[in-house]
C-alpha positions as CSV (number, residue, x, y, z in Angstrom):
1,M,111.1,64.5,190.0
2,S,109.9,66.1,193.9
3,L,111.9,69.6,193.7
4,N,110.3,69.5,190.3
5,H,107.0,69.4,191.6
6,K,107.8,71.8,194.5
7,E,108.7,74.4,191.7
8,A,105.6,73.9,189.6
9,I,103.8,74.3,192.9
10,L,105.4,77.4,194.1
11,F,104.5,79.1,190.7
12,L,101.0,78.3,191.3
13,I,100.9,79.5,194.6
14,E,103.0,82.8,193.7
15,N,101.0,83.6,190.3
16,A,97.4,82.0,192.0
17,E,95.8,85.6,191.2
18,D,96.8,86.1,187.9
19,L,96.4,82.3,186.1
20,S,93.7,81.2,184.3
21,V,94.0,77.6,182.6
22,T,95.1,78.0,179.3
23,P,97.4,76.2,177.3
24,F,100.7,78.6,178.0
25,V,100.0,78.0,181.3
26,I,100.1,74.4,180.9
27,R,102.9,74.2,179.0
28,N,104.8,76.0,181.7
29,L,103.6,73.7,184.0
30,Q,104.9,70.6,182.1
31,Q,107.9,72.5,181.5
32,L,108.4,72.6,185.2
33,L,107.6,69.2,185.9
34,S,110.0,67.3,183.2
35,Q,112.8,69.8,183.7
36,D,115.8,68.0,183.2
37,L,114.4,64.6,183.3
38,L,113.5,64.0,179.2
39,A,116.4,63.0,177.3
40,N,115.8,65.7,174.7
41,S,115.2,69.1,177.4
42,A,113.6,71.0,174.2
43,A,110.7,68.8,174.2
44,C,110.2,70.3,177.8
45,G,106.6,72.2,177.7
46,Q,105.6,70.9,174.1
47,L,103.5,68.4,172.8
48,R,104.5,64.9,172.6
49,Q,106.2,63.8,169.2
50,I,107.5,60.6,170.4
51,E,106.7,57.5,172.8
52,V,107.8,57.7,176.3
53,S,108.5,55.7,179.1
54,I,109.6,56.1,182.0
55,S,111.9,53.5,183.9
56,K,111.6,52.0,187.2
57,N,108.3,52.7,187.4
58,F,104.9,51.1,187.1
59,H,103.2,54.3,185.6
60,M,103.2,53.8,182.0
61,P,102.2,57.0,179.7
62,L,99.7,57.1,176.6
63,N,101.9,55.1,174.0
64,A,100.9,57.2,170.6
65,P,102.5,61.0,171.1
66,S,99.8,63.6,170.8
67,N,98.2,64.3,167.3
68,N,96.2,67.3,168.0
69,Q,97.9,70.2,166.7
70,N,96.5,72.9,168.4
71,N,99.3,74.6,170.3
């Protein structure tokens, strides 16, 4: 997880001049942060369609998957 955060930060630093906050950039960041952490690797960078939990952690994500279909 720490390495994923490092990669996301490097992505932001290396592309800072060219980036703006867009759905594409947010999905890229989410993909970097969730890489190798999700049971379904195809879910990285996508809107969540299923409930998730984080084991051995006090943080509990929202139970309902995203209903926002704006890609």
